[in-house]
PDB file of N, CA, C and O in Angstrom:
ATOM      1  N   UNK A   1      99.852 135.983 126.206  1.00  0.00           N
ATOM      2  CA  UNK A   1      99.930 135.778 124.932  1.00  0.00           C
ATOM      3  C   UNK A   1      98.945 134.153 124.992  1.00  0.00           C
ATOM      4  O   UNK A   1      99.049 133.300 125.873  1.00  0.00           O
ATOM      5  N   UNK A   2      98.321 134.119 124.168  1.00  0.00           N
ATOM      6  CA  UNK A   2      97.322 132.880 123.867  1.00  0.00           C
ATOM      7  C   UNK A   2      98.086 132.023 122.621  1.00  0.00           C
ATOM      8  O   UNK A   2      98.345 132.467 121.502  1.00  0.00           O
ATOM      9  N   UNK A   3      98.394 130.555 123.183  1.00  0.00           N
ATOM     10  CA  UNK A   3      99.208 129.853 122.052  1.00  0.00           C
ATOM     11  C   UNK A   3      97.869 129.175 121.361  1.00  0.00           C
ATOM     12  O   UNK A   3      96.886 128.732 121.955  1.00  0.00           O
ATOM     13  N   UNK A   4      98.103 129.220 119.959  1.00  0.00           N
ATOM     14  CA  UNK A   4      97.108 128.512 119.301  1.00  0.00           C
ATOM     15  C   UNK A   4      96.988 126.965 119.239  1.00  0.00           C
ATOM     16  O   UNK A   4      97.930 126.171 119.250  1.00  0.00           O
ATOM     17  N   UNK A   5      95.419 126.624 119.161  1.00  0.00           N
ATOM     18  CA  UNK A   5      95.448 125.285 119.086  1.00  0.00           C
ATOM     19  C   UNK A   5      96.162 124.379 118.341  1.00  0.00           C
ATOM     20  O   UNK A   5      96.467 124.708 117.195  1.00  0.00           O
ATOM     21  N   UNK A   6      96.571 123.035 118.866  1.00  0.00           N
ATOM     22  CA  UNK A   6      97.455 122.364 117.498  1.00  0.00           C
ATOM     23  C   UNK A   6      96.441 121.747 116.555  1.00  0.00           C
ATOM     24  O   UNK A   6      95.501 121.075 116.980  1.00  0.00           O
ATOM     25  N   UNK A   7      96.626 121.961 115.396  1.00  0.00           N
ATOM     26  CA  UNK A   7      95.813 121.066 114.344  1.00  0.00           C
ATOM     27  C   UNK A   7      96.272 119.885 114.043  1.00  0.00           C
ATOM     28  O   UNK A   7      97.482 119.691 113.925  1.00  0.00           O
ATOM     29  N   UNK A   8      95.386 118.954 113.881  1.00  0.00           N
ATOM     30  CA  UNK A   8      95.738 117.474 113.725  1.00  0.00           C
ATOM     31  C   UNK A   8      95.808 117.202 111.820  1.00  0.00           C
ATOM     32  O   UNK A   8      94.813 117.333 111.106  1.00  0.00           O
ATOM     33  N   UNK A   9      96.997 116.870 111.374  1.00  0.00           N
ATOM     34  CA  UNK A   9      97.280 116.520 110.233  1.00  0.00           C
ATOM     35  C   UNK A   9      95.990 115.151 109.673  1.00  0.00           C
ATOM     36  O   UNK A   9      95.767 114.003 110.057  1.00  0.00           O
ATOM     37  N   UNK A  10      95.401 116.035 108.623  1.00  0.00           N
ATOM     38  CA  UNK A  10      94.189 115.112 108.081  1.00  0.00           C
ATOM     39  C   UNK A  10      94.659 113.739 107.466  1.00  0.00           C
ATOM     40  O   UNK A  10      94.189 112.606 107.359  1.00  0.00           O
ATOM     41  N   UNK A  11      96.010 114.508 107.055  1.00  0.00           N
ATOM     42  CA  UNK A  11      96.258 112.850 105.963  1.00  0.00           C
ATOM     43  C   UNK A  11      97.633 112.120 106.500  1.00  0.00           C
ATOM     44  O   UNK A  11      98.791 112.523 106.390  1.00  0.00           O
ATOM     45  N   UNK A  12      97.281 111.264 106.938  1.00  0.00           N
ATOM     46  CA  UNK A  12      98.363 110.244 107.773  1.00  0.00           C
ATOM     47  C   UNK A  12      99.657 109.900 106.759  1.00  0.00           C
ATOM     48  O   UNK A  12      99.658 109.659 105.552  1.00  0.00           O
ATOM     49  N   UNK A  13     100.687 109.969 107.666  1.00  0.00           N
ATOM     50  CA  UNK A  13     102.210 109.447 106.775  1.00  0.00           C
ATOM     51  C   UNK A  13     102.065 108.258 106.811  1.00  0.00           C
ATOM     52  O   UNK A  13     103.085 107.760 107.287  1.00  0.00           O
ATOM     53  N   UNK A  14     101.047 107.229 106.460  1.00  0.00           N
ATOM     54  CA  UNK A  14     101.121 105.904 106.103  1.00  0.00           C
ATOM     55  C   UNK A  14     101.844 105.635 104.920  1.00  0.00           C
ATOM     56  O   UNK A  14     102.836 104.947 105.160  1.00  0.00           O
ATOM     57  N   UNK A  15     101.683 105.976 103.539  1.00  0.00           N
ATOM     58  CA  UNK A  15     102.505 105.812 102.319  1.00  0.00           C
ATOM     59  C   UNK A  15     104.142 105.619 102.897  1.00  0.00           C
ATOM     60  O   UNK A  15     104.739 104.558 102.719  1.00  0.00           O
ATOM     61  N   UNK A  16     104.669 106.608 103.495  1.00  0.00           N
ATOM     62  CA  UNK A  16     106.036 106.699 103.834  1.00  0.00           C
ATOM     63  C   UNK A  16     106.250 105.423 105.092  1.00  0.00           C
ATOM     64  O   UNK A  16     107.308 104.798 105.161  1.00  0.00           O
ATOM     65  N   UNK A  17     105.396 105.234 105.788  1.00  0.00           N
ATOM     66  CA  UNK A  17     105.599 104.428 107.200  1.00  0.00           C
ATOM     67  C   UNK A  17     105.413 103.262 106.599  1.00  0.00           C
ATOM     68  O   UNK A  17     106.198 102.440 107.071  1.00  0.00           O
ATOM     69  N   UNK A  18     104.428 102.607 105.402  1.00  0.00           N
ATOM     70  CA  UNK A  18     104.693 101.350 104.976  1.00  0.00           C
ATOM     71  C   UNK A  18     105.903 101.125 103.919  1.00  0.00           C
ATOM     72  O   UNK A  18     106.617 100.123 103.956  1.00  0.00           O
ATOM     73  N   UNK A  19     106.004 101.831 103.282  1.00  0.00           N
ATOM     74  CA  UNK A  19     107.408 101.710 102.937  1.00  0.00           C
ATOM     75  C   UNK A  19     108.277 101.314 103.710  1.00  0.00           C
ATOM     76  O   UNK A  19     108.320 100.087 103.799  1.00  0.00           O
ATOM     77  N   UNK A  20     109.144 101.980 104.438  1.00  0.00           N
ATOM     78  CA  UNK A  20     109.742 101.972 105.222  1.00  0.00           C
ATOM     79  C   UNK A  20     109.934 100.730 106.072  1.00  0.00           C
ATOM     80  O   UNK A  20     111.012 100.232 106.395  1.00  0.00           O
ATOM     81  N   UNK A  21     108.440 100.215 106.451  1.00  0.00           N
ATOM     82  CA  UNK A  21     108.511  98.849 107.052  1.00  0.00           C
ATOM     83  C   UNK A  21     108.586  97.782 106.145  1.00  0.00           C
ATOM     84  O   UNK A  21     109.155  96.772 106.560  1.00  0.00           O
ATOM     85  N   UNK A  22     108.201  97.775 105.156  1.00  0.00           N
ATOM     86  CA  UNK A  22     108.501  97.099 103.834  1.00  0.00           C
ATOM     87  C   UNK A  22     109.858  96.897 103.745  1.00  0.00           C
ATOM     88  O   UNK A  22     110.393  95.790 103.801  1.00  0.00           O
ATOM     89  N   UNK A  23     110.478  98.050 103.593  1.00  0.00           N
ATOM     90  CA  UNK A  23     112.277  97.835 103.410  1.00  0.00           C
ATOM     91  C   UNK A  23     112.753  97.199 104.215  1.00  0.00           C
ATOM     92  O   UNK A  23     113.395  96.188 103.930  1.00  0.00           O
ATOM     93  N   UNK A  24     112.514  97.738 105.812  1.00  0.00           N
ATOM     94  CA  UNK A  24     113.066  96.969 106.625  1.00  0.00           C
ATOM     95  C   UNK A  24     112.784  95.480 106.735  1.00  0.00           C
ATOM     96  O   UNK A  24     113.609  94.668 107.153  1.00  0.00           O
ATOM     97  N   UNK A  25     111.533  95.179 106.320  1.00  0.00           N
ATOM     98  CA  UNK A  25     111.140  93.703 106.267  1.00  0.00           C
ATOM     99  C   UNK A  25     112.016  92.751 105.484  1.00  0.00           C
ATOM    100  O   UNK A  25     112.457  91.639 105.774  1.00  0.00           O
ATOM    101  N   UNK A  26     112.156  93.616 104.257  1.00  0.00           N
ATOM    102  CA  UNK A  26     112.989  92.779 103.276  1.00  0.00           C
ATOM    103  C   UNK A  26     114.331  92.453 103.577  1.00  0.00           C
ATOM    104  O   UNK A  26     114.872  91.378 103.317  1.00  0.00           O
ATOM    105  N   UNK A  27     114.795  93.335 104.083  1.00  0.00           N
ATOM    106  CA  UNK A  27     115.971  93.654 104.356  1.00  0.00           C
ATOM    107  C   UNK A  27     116.381  92.148 105.682  1.00  0.00           C
ATOM    108  O   UNK A  27     117.318  91.353 105.762  1.00  0.00           O
ATOM    109  N   UNK A  28     115.232  92.355 106.440  1.00  0.00           N
ATOM    110  CA  UNK A  28     115.818  91.522 107.848  1.00  0.00           C
ATOM    111  C   UNK A  28     115.350  90.110 107.601  1.00  0.00           C
ATOM    112  O   UNK A  28     115.965  89.139 108.042  1.00  0.00           O
ATOM    113  N   UNK A  29     114.213  90.015 106.864  1.00  0.00           N
ATOM    114  CA  UNK A  29     114.149  88.429 106.264  1.00  0.00           C
ATOM    115  C   UNK A  29     115.560  88.116 105.459  1.00  0.00           C
ATOM    116  O   UNK A  29     116.017  86.986 105.630  1.00  0.00           O
ATOM    117  N   UNK A  30     116.258  88.981 104.633  1.00  0.00           N
ATOM    118  CA  UNK A  30     117.110  88.245 103.686  1.00  0.00           C
ATOM    119  C   UNK A  30     118.468  88.084 104.934  1.00  0.00           C
ATOM    120  O   UNK A  30     119.282  87.166 105.024  1.00  0.00           O
ATOM    121  N   UNK A  31     118.369  89.038 105.597  1.00  0.00           N
ATOM    122  CA  UNK A  31     119.709  88.935 106.825  1.00  0.00           C
ATOM    123  C   UNK A  31     119.507  87.401 107.791  1.00  0.00           C
ATOM    124  O   UNK A  31     120.375  86.624 108.189  1.00  0.00           O
ATOM    125  N   UNK A  32     118.024  87.358 107.955  1.00  0.00           N
ATOM    126  CA  UNK A  32     117.902  86.099 108.774  1.00  0.00           C
ATOM    127  C   UNK A  32     118.634  84.913 108.139  1.00  0.00           C
ATOM    128  O   UNK A  32     119.625  84.277 108.497  1.00  0.00           O
ATOM    129  N   UNK A  33     117.592  84.800 106.779  1.00  0.00           N
ATOM    130  CA  UNK A  33     118.242  83.556 106.394  1.00  0.00           C
ATOM    131  C   UNK A  33     119.442  83.333 106.169  1.00  0.00           C
ATOM    132  O   UNK A  33     119.845  82.195 106.410  1.00  0.00           O
ATOM    133  N   UNK A  34     120.462  84.418 105.596  1.00  0.00           N
ATOM    134  CA  UNK A  34     121.294  84.620 105.286  1.00  0.00           C
ATOM    135  C   UNK A  34     122.498  83.962 106.758  1.00  0.00           C
ATOM    136  O   UNK A  34     123.479  83.244 106.569  1.00  0.00           O
ATOM    137  N   UNK A  35     122.021  84.476 108.097  1.00  0.00           N
ATOM    138  CA  UNK A  35     122.545  83.847 109.236  1.00  0.00           C
ATOM    139  C   UNK A  35     122.111  82.541 109.648  1.00  0.00           C
ATOM    140  O   UNK A  35     122.747  81.710 110.295  1.00  0.00           O
ATOM    141  N   UNK A  36     120.962  82.470 109.197  1.00  0.00           N
ATOM    142  CA  UNK A  36     120.538  80.864 109.148  1.00  0.00           C
ATOM    143  C   UNK A  36     121.596  80.044 108.032  1.00  0.00           C
ATOM    144  O   UNK A  36     122.196  79.012 108.333  1.00  0.00           O
ATOM    145  N   UNK A  37     121.662  80.522 107.088  1.00  0.00           N
ATOM    146  CA  UNK A  37     122.638  79.692 106.093  1.00  0.00           C
ATOM    147  C   UNK A  37     124.109  79.401 106.475  1.00  0.00           C
ATOM    148  O   UNK A  37     124.784  78.421 106.161  1.00  0.00           O
ATOM    149  N   UNK A  38     124.527  80.709 107.385  1.00  0.00           N
ATOM    150  CA  UNK A  38     126.098  80.868 107.891  1.00  0.00           C
ATOM    151  C   UNK A  38     126.312  79.735 108.722  1.00  0.00           C
ATOM    152  O   UNK A  38     127.172  78.867 108.575  1.00  0.00           O
ATOM    153  N   UNK A  39     125.205  79.851 109.857  1.00  0.00           N
ATOM    154  CA  UNK A  39     125.293  79.014 110.879  1.00  0.00           C
ATOM    155  C   UNK A  39     125.406  77.490 110.365  1.00  0.00           C
ATOM    156  O   UNK A  39     126.349  76.741 110.619  1.00  0.00           O
ATOM    157  N   UNK A  40     124.293  77.175 109.612  1.00  0.00           N
ATOM    158  CA  UNK A  40     124.376  75.538 109.066  1.00  0.00           C
ATOM    159  C   UNK A  40     125.315  75.380 108.164  1.00  0.00           C
ATOM    160  O   UNK A  40     125.345  74.245 107.687  1.00  0.00           O
ATOM    161  N   UNK A  41     126.025  76.058 107.799  1.00  0.00           N
ATOM    162  CA  UNK A  41     127.472  75.713 106.647  1.00  0.00           C
ATOM    163  C   UNK A  41     128.674  75.719 107.814  1.00  0.00           C
ATOM    164  O   UNK A  41     129.591  74.899 107.853  1.00  0.00           O
ATOM    165  N   UNK A  42     128.466  76.846 108.778  1.00  0.00           N
ATOM    166  CA  UNK A  42     129.966  76.590 109.971  1.00  0.00           C
ATOM    167  C   UNK A  42     129.609  75.235 110.524  1.00  0.00           C
ATOM    168  O   UNK A  42     130.627  74.620 110.843  1.00  0.00           O
ATOM    169  N   UNK A  43     128.420  74.526 110.756  1.00  0.00           N
ATOM    170  CA  UNK A  43     127.943  73.495 111.830  1.00  0.00           C
ATOM    171  C   UNK A  43     128.362  72.280 110.858  1.00  0.00           C
ATOM    172  O   UNK A  43     128.947  71.247 111.185  1.00  0.00           O
ATOM    173  N   UNK A  44     127.910  72.668 109.568  1.00  0.00           N
ATOM    174  CA  UNK A  44     127.787  71.012 108.713  1.00  0.00           C
ATOM    175  C   UNK A  44     129.282  71.110 107.692  1.00  0.00           C
ATOM    176  O   UNK A  44     129.582  70.168 106.958  1.00  0.00           O
ATOM    177  N   UNK A  45     130.061  72.272 107.772  1.00  0.00           N
ATOM    178  CA  UNK A  45     130.964  72.373 106.934  1.00  0.00           C
ATOM    179  C   UNK A  45     130.920  72.162 105.880  1.00  0.00           C
ATOM    180  O   UNK A  45     131.752  71.433 105.342  1.00  0.00           O
ATOM    181  N   UNK A  46     129.771  72.824 105.128  1.00  0.00           N
ATOM    182  CA  UNK A  46     129.583  73.178 103.674  1.00  0.00           C
ATOM    183  C   UNK A  46     129.436  74.495 102.888  1.00  0.00           C
ATOM    184  O   UNK A  46     128.681  74.794 101.963  1.00  0.00           O
ATOM    185  N   UNK A  47     130.441  75.227 103.576  1.00  0.00           N
ATOM    186  CA  UNK A  47     130.471  76.560 103.042  1.00  0.00           C
ATOM    187  C   UNK A  47     130.788  76.822 101.592  1.00  0.00           C
ATOM    188  O   UNK A  47     131.701  76.191 101.060  1.00  0.00           O
ATOM    189  N   UNK A  48     130.308  77.437 101.130  1.00  0.00           N
ATOM    190  CA  UNK A  48     129.493  78.341 101.344  1.00  0.00           C
ATOM    191  C   UNK A  48     127.867  77.840 100.993  1.00  0.00           C
ATOM    192  O   UNK A  48     126.888  78.447 101.426  1.00  0.00           O
ATOM    193  N   UNK A  49     127.809  76.938 100.355  1.00  0.00           N
ATOM    194  CA  UNK A  49     126.602  76.837  99.696  1.00  0.00           C
ATOM    195  C   UNK A  49     125.242  76.673 100.354  1.00  0.00           C
ATOM    196  O   UNK A  49     124.237  76.864  99.669  1.00  0.00           O
ATOM    197  N   UNK A  50     125.136  76.329 101.651  1.00  0.00           N
ATOM    198  CA  UNK A  50     123.769  76.267 102.450  1.00  0.00           C
ATOM    199  C   UNK A  50     123.640  78.027 102.601  1.00  0.00           C
ATOM    200  O   UNK A  50     122.506  78.503 102.643  1.00  0.00           O
ATOM    201  N   UNK A  51     124.571  78.737 102.660  1.00  0.00           N
ATOM    202  CA  UNK A  51     124.441  80.387 102.841  1.00  0.00           C
ATOM    203  C   UNK A  51     123.866  80.901 101.708  1.00  0.00           C
ATOM    204  O   UNK A  51     122.797  81.500 101.829  1.00  0.00           O
ATOM    205  N   UNK A  52     124.553  80.736 100.247  1.00  0.00           N
ATOM    206  CA  UNK A  52     124.373  81.315  98.969  1.00  0.00           C
ATOM    207  C   UNK A  52     122.492  80.643  98.980  1.00  0.00           C
ATOM    208  O   UNK A  52     121.470  81.253  98.666  1.00  0.00           O
ATOM    209  N   UNK A  53     122.665  79.148  99.490  1.00  0.00           N
ATOM    210  CA  UNK A  53     120.920  78.773  99.098  1.00  0.00           C
ATOM    211  C   UNK A  53     119.846  79.883  99.870  1.00  0.00           C
ATOM    212  O   UNK A  53     118.964  80.569  99.354  1.00  0.00           O
ATOM    213  N   UNK A  54     120.244  79.791 101.218  1.00  0.00           N
ATOM    214  CA  UNK A  54     119.340  80.697 102.153  1.00  0.00           C
ATOM    215  C   UNK A  54     119.281  81.960 101.662  1.00  0.00           C
ATOM    216  O   UNK A  54     118.130  82.375 101.534  1.00  0.00           O
ATOM    217  N   UNK A  55     120.104  82.669 101.360  1.00  0.00           N
ATOM    218  CA  UNK A  55     120.361  84.292 100.904  1.00  0.00           C
ATOM    219  C   UNK A  55     119.209  84.137  99.673  1.00  0.00           C
ATOM    220  O   UNK A  55     118.142  84.740  99.791  1.00  0.00           O
ATOM    221  N   UNK A  56     119.457  83.372  98.591  1.00  0.00           N
ATOM    222  CA  UNK A  56     118.798  83.272  97.464  1.00  0.00           C
ATOM    223  C   UNK A  56     117.434  83.067  97.691  1.00  0.00           C
ATOM    224  O   UNK A  56     116.706  83.762  96.982  1.00  0.00           O
ATOM    225  N   UNK A  57     116.739  82.125  98.673  1.00  0.00           N
ATOM    226  CA  UNK A  57     115.356  82.056  98.829  1.00  0.00           C
ATOM    227  C   UNK A  57     114.903  83.247  99.641  1.00  0.00           C
ATOM    228  O   UNK A  57     113.714  83.565  99.588  1.00  0.00           O
ATOM    229  N   UNK A  58     115.834  84.003 100.464  1.00  0.00           N
ATOM    230  CA  UNK A  58     115.127  85.074 101.158  1.00  0.00           C
ATOM    231  C   UNK A  58     115.160  86.207 100.075  1.00  0.00           C
ATOM    232  O   UNK A  58     114.240  87.008 100.237  1.00  0.00           O
ATOM    233  N   UNK A  59     115.954  86.474  99.046  1.00  0.00           N
ATOM    234  CA  UNK A  59     115.714  87.323  98.173  1.00  0.00           C
ATOM    235  C   UNK A  59     114.531  87.227  96.945  1.00  0.00           C
ATOM    236  O   UNK A  59     113.844  88.170  96.552  1.00  0.00           O
ATOM    237  N   UNK A  60     114.489  85.832  96.457  1.00  0.00           N
ATOM    238  CA  UNK A  60     113.172  85.328  95.862  1.00  0.00           C
ATOM    239  C   UNK A  60     111.884  85.609  96.529  1.00  0.00           C
ATOM    240  O   UNK A  60     110.888  86.050  95.955  1.00  0.00           O
ATOM    241  N   UNK A  61     111.997  85.259  98.052  1.00  0.00           N
ATOM    242  CA  UNK A  61     110.905  85.429  98.599  1.00  0.00           C
ATOM    243  C   UNK A  61     110.128  86.695  98.943  1.00  0.00           C
ATOM    244  O   UNK A  61     108.951  87.055  98.926  1.00  0.00           O
ATOM    245  N   UNK A  62     111.658  87.358  99.355  1.00  0.00           N
ATOM    246  CA  UNK A  62     110.538  88.877  99.490  1.00  0.00           C
ATOM    247  C   UNK A  62     110.229  89.966  98.387  1.00  0.00           C
ATOM    248  O   UNK A  62     109.565  91.000  98.462  1.00  0.00           O
ATOM    249  N   UNK A  63     110.958  89.372  97.293  1.00  0.00           N
ATOM    250  CA  UNK A  63     110.584  90.139  95.896  1.00  0.00           C
ATOM    251  C   UNK A  63     109.321  89.502  95.236  1.00  0.00           C
ATOM    252  O   UNK A  63     108.703  90.153  94.394  1.00  0.00           O
ATOM    253  N   UNK A  64     108.866  88.078  95.643  1.00  0.00           N
ATOM    254  CA  UNK A  64     107.582  87.467  95.372  1.00  0.00           C
ATOM    255  C   UNK A  64     106.655  88.411  96.191  1.00  0.00           C
ATOM    256  O   UNK A  64     105.798  89.090  95.625  1.00  0.00           O
ATOM    257  N   UNK A  65     106.861  88.439  97.637  1.00  0.00           N
ATOM    258  CA  UNK A  65     105.902  88.637  98.206  1.00  0.00           C
ATOM    259  C   UNK A  65     105.524  90.362  98.011  1.00  0.00           C
ATOM    260  O   UNK A  65     104.357  90.742  97.919  1.00  0.00           O
ATOM    261  N   UNK A  66     106.706  91.309  97.967  1.00  0.00           N
ATOM    262  CA  UNK A  66     106.320  92.447  97.183  1.00  0.00           C
ATOM    263  C   UNK A  66     105.763  92.421  95.860  1.00  0.00           C
ATOM    264  O   UNK A  66     105.058  93.412  95.671  1.00  0.00           O
ATOM    265  N   UNK A  67     105.834  91.526  94.728  1.00  0.00           N
ATOM    266  CA  UNK A  67     105.017  91.560  93.870  1.00  0.00           C
ATOM    267  C   UNK A  67     103.630  91.300  94.080  1.00  0.00           C
ATOM    268  O   UNK A  67     102.734  92.016  93.631  1.00  0.00           O
ATOM    269  N   UNK A  68     103.485  90.444  94.651  1.00  0.00           N
ATOM    270  CA  UNK A  68     101.996  90.022  95.120  1.00  0.00           C
ATOM    271  C   UNK A  68     101.428  91.099  95.967  1.00  0.00           C
ATOM    272  O   UNK A  68     100.272  91.444  95.721  1.00  0.00           O
ATOM    273  N   UNK A  69     101.942  91.561  96.732  1.00  0.00           N
ATOM    274  CA  UNK A  69     101.417  92.840  97.625  1.00  0.00           C
ATOM    275  C   UNK A  69     101.205  93.976  97.200  1.00  0.00           C
ATOM    276  O   UNK A  69     100.420  94.797  97.672  1.00  0.00           O
ATOM    277  N   UNK A  70     102.107  94.129  95.997  1.00  0.00           N
ATOM    278  CA  UNK A  70     101.849  95.415  95.153  1.00  0.00           C
ATOM    279  C   UNK A  70     100.463  95.278  94.192  1.00  0.00           C
ATOM    280  O   UNK A  70      99.725  96.201  93.844  1.00  0.00           O
ATOM    281  N   UNK A  71     100.332  93.761  93.853  1.00  0.00           N
ATOM    282  CA  UNK A  71      99.270  93.689  92.931  1.00  0.00           C
ATOM    283  C   UNK A  71      97.816  93.811  93.653  1.00  0.00           C
ATOM    284  O   UNK A  71      96.699  94.187  93.298  1.00  0.00           O
ATOM    285  N   UNK A  72      98.308  93.379  94.663  1.00  0.00           N
ATOM    286  CA  UNK A  72      96.715  93.135  95.598  1.00  0.00           C
ATOM    287  C   UNK A  72      96.374  94.597  96.013  1.00  0.00           C
ATOM    288  O   UNK A  72      95.255  95.108  95.955  1.00  0.00           O
ATOM    289  N   UNK A  73      97.619  95.234  96.476  1.00  0.00           N
ATOM    290  CA  UNK A  73      97.291  96.593  97.010  1.00  0.00           C
ATOM    291  C   UNK A  73      96.241  97.636  95.466  1.00  0.00           C
ATOM    292  O   UNK A  73      95.167  98.237  95.441  1.00  0.00           O
ATOM    293  N   UNK A  74      97.351  97.339  94.410  1.00  0.00           N
ATOM    294  CA  UNK A  74      96.594  98.211  93.284  1.00  0.00           C
ATOM    295  C   UNK A  74      95.300  97.404  92.809  1.00  0.00           C
ATOM    296  O   UNK A  74      95.048  97.688  91.638  1.00  0.00           O
ATOM    297  N   UNK A  75      94.545  96.634  93.267  1.00  0.00           N
ATOM    298  CA  UNK A  75      93.573  95.676  93.116  1.00  0.00           C
ATOM    299  C   UNK A  75      92.645  96.720  93.889  1.00  0.00           C
ATOM    300  O   UNK A  75      91.764  97.410  93.376  1.00  0.00           O
ATOM    301  N   UNK A  76      92.988  96.692  95.098  1.00  0.00           N
ATOM    302  CA  UNK A  76      92.178  97.231  96.505  1.00  0.00           C
ATOM    303  C   UNK A  76      92.002  98.732  95.716  1.00  0.00           C
ATOM    304  O   UNK A  76      90.839  99.113  95.588  1.00  0.00           O
ATOM    305  N   UNK A  77      92.925  99.480  95.258  1.00  0.00           N
ATOM    306  CA  UNK A  77      92.664 100.842  94.715  1.00  0.00           C
ATOM    307  C   UNK A  77      92.062 101.015  93.717  1.00  0.00           C
ATOM    308  O   UNK A  77      91.711 102.174  93.496  1.00  0.00           O
ATOM    309  N   UNK A  78      91.818 100.298  93.047  1.00  0.00           N
ATOM    310  CA  UNK A  78      90.907 100.025  91.744  1.00  0.00           C
ATOM    311  C   UNK A  78      89.622 100.056  91.809  1.00  0.00           C
ATOM    312  O   UNK A  78      88.737 100.598  91.147  1.00  0.00           O
ATOM    313  N   UNK A  79      89.671  99.187  92.987  1.00  0.00           N
ATOM    314  CA  UNK A  79      88.115  98.859  93.453  1.00  0.00           C
ATOM    315  C   UNK A  79      87.763 100.024  94.263  1.00  0.00           C
ATOM    316  O   UNK A  79      86.738 100.575  93.862  1.00  0.00           O
ATOM    317  N   UNK A  80      88.230 100.482  95.136  1.00  0.00           N
ATOM    318  CA  UNK A  80      87.709 101.807  95.741  1.00  0.00           C
ATOM    319  C   UNK A  80      87.706 102.731  94.494  1.00  0.00           C
ATOM    320  O   UNK A  80      86.630 103.279  94.254  1.00  0.00           O
ATOM    321  N   UNK A  81      88.631 102.955  93.759  1.00  0.00           N
ATOM    322  CA  UNK A  81      88.142 104.235  92.861  1.00  0.00           C
ATOM    323  C   UNK A  81      87.003 103.836  91.801  1.00  0.00           C
ATOM    324  O   UNK A  81      86.300 104.749  91.367  1.00  0.00           O
ATOM    325  N   UNK A  82      86.760 102.391  91.318  1.00  0.00           N
ATOM    326  CA  UNK A  82      85.490 102.259  90.581  1.00  0.00           C
ATOM    327  C   UNK A  82      84.309 102.226  91.897  1.00  0.00           C
ATOM    328  O   UNK A  82      83.173 102.659  91.703  1.00  0.00           O
ATOM    329  N   UNK A  83      84.607 101.830  92.836  1.00  0.00           N
ATOM    330  CA  UNK A  83      82.971 102.576  93.733  1.00  0.00           C
ATOM    331  C   UNK A  83      83.072 104.256  93.889  1.00  0.00           C
ATOM    332  O   UNK A  83      82.012 104.859  94.052  1.00  0.00           O
ATOM    333  N   UNK A  84      84.124 104.888  93.847  1.00  0.00           N
ATOM    334  CA  UNK A  84      83.992 106.241  93.838  1.00  0.00           C
ATOM    335  C   UNK A  84      83.570 106.462  92.621  1.00  0.00           C
ATOM    336  O   UNK A  84      82.711 107.344  92.657  1.00  0.00           O
ATOM    337  N   UNK A  85      83.740 106.126  91.681  1.00  0.00           N
ATOM    338  CA  UNK A  85      83.069 106.738  90.317  1.00  0.00           C
ATOM    339  C   UNK A  85      81.635 106.592  90.243  1.00  0.00           C
ATOM    340  O   UNK A  85      80.803 107.461  89.985  1.00  0.00           O
ATOM    341  N   UNK A  86      81.399 104.921  90.602  1.00  0.00           N
ATOM    342  CA  UNK A  86      79.886 104.942  90.484  1.00  0.00           C
ATOM    343  C   UNK A  86      79.148 105.648  91.387  1.00  0.00           C
ATOM    344  O   UNK A  86      77.960 105.857  91.142  1.00  0.00           O
ATOM    345  N   UNK A  87      79.742 106.123  92.571  1.00  0.00           N
ATOM    346  CA  UNK A  87      78.926 106.903  93.655  1.00  0.00           C
ATOM    347  C   UNK A  87      78.611 108.517  92.979  1.00  0.00           C
ATOM    348  O   UNK A  87      77.580 109.188  92.953  1.00  0.00           O
ATOM    349  N   UNK A  88      80.019 108.781  92.455  1.00  0.00           N
ATOM    350  CA  UNK A  88      79.853 110.516  91.598  1.00  0.00           C
ATOM    351  C   UNK A  88      78.950 110.570  90.400  1.00  0.00           C
ATOM    352  O   UNK A  88      78.357 111.589  90.048  1.00  0.00           O
ATOM    353  N   UNK A  89      78.865 109.083  89.627  1.00  0.00           N
ATOM    354  CA  UNK A  89      78.103 109.147  89.092  1.00  0.00           C
ATOM    355  C   UNK A  89      76.427 109.123  89.219  1.00  0.00           C
ATOM    356  O   UNK A  89      75.703 109.690  88.400  1.00  0.00           O
ATOM    357  N   UNK A  90      75.934 108.377  90.373  1.00  0.00           N
ATOM    358  CA  UNK A  90      74.808 108.333  90.900  1.00  0.00           C
ATOM    359  C   UNK A  90      74.332 109.639  91.427  1.00  0.00           C
ATOM    360  O   UNK A  90      73.147 109.972  91.467  1.00  0.00           O
ATOM    361  N   UNK A  91      75.226 110.276  91.783  1.00  0.00           N
ATOM    362  CA  UNK A  91      75.162 111.766  92.635  1.00  0.00           C
ATOM    363  C   UNK A  91      74.746 112.665  91.463  1.00  0.00           C
ATOM    364  O   UNK A  91      73.701 113.274  91.689  1.00  0.00           O
ATOM    365  N   UNK A  92      75.242 112.871  90.406  1.00  0.00           N
ATOM    366  CA  UNK A  92      75.313 113.656  89.167  1.00  0.00           C
ATOM    367  C   UNK A  92      73.974 113.297  88.623  1.00  0.00           C
ATOM    368  O   UNK A  92      73.146 114.206  88.562  1.00  0.00           O
ATOM    369  N   UNK A  93      73.618 112.031  88.193  1.00  0.00           N
ATOM    370  CA  UNK A  93      72.264 111.874  87.934  1.00  0.00           C
ATOM    371  C   UNK A  93      71.054 112.320  89.224  1.00  0.00           C
ATOM    372  O   UNK A  93      69.969 112.844  88.971  1.00  0.00           O
ATOM    373  N   UNK A  94      71.371 112.094  90.115  1.00  0.00           N
ATOM    374  CA  UNK A  94      70.271 112.557  91.328  1.00  0.00           C
ATOM    375  C   UNK A  94      69.776 113.951  91.003  1.00  0.00           C
ATOM    376  O   UNK A  94      68.598 114.305  90.971  1.00  0.00           O
ATOM    377  N   UNK A  95      70.987 114.784  90.738  1.00  0.00           N
ATOM    378  CA  UNK A  95      70.608 116.474  90.490  1.00  0.00           C
ATOM    379  C   UNK A  95      70.435 116.613  89.004  1.00  0.00           C
ATOM    380  O   UNK A  95      69.899 117.653  88.623  1.00  0.00           O
ATOM    381  N   UNK A  96      70.771 115.807  88.183  1.00  0.00           N
ATOM    382  CA  UNK A  96      69.765 116.138  86.776  1.00  0.00           C
ATOM    383  C   UNK A  96      68.571 116.026  86.686  1.00  0.00           C
ATOM    384  O   UNK A  96      68.003 116.298  85.628  1.00  0.00           O
TER     385      UNK A  96
END
């Protein structure tokens, strides 16, 4: 019996991998800042103020990064789409 050759998937799983990576990065940043604040609070005896401040900075920062990252990604997609549309219009004009 002969085995069939393995076919490569022409579409990478980038969108899912990117989303998972972004989620881990967001949670990780908030947790790191939380623990930094917790450690500083414990050391300085200011419980819970530095913990709350660091956690808030982490949450706001990760959402700001996601907001601006999403905007730049959409701008990149729009530019690629415009480039694709002008290329396809040029091809149609060439065949006319």
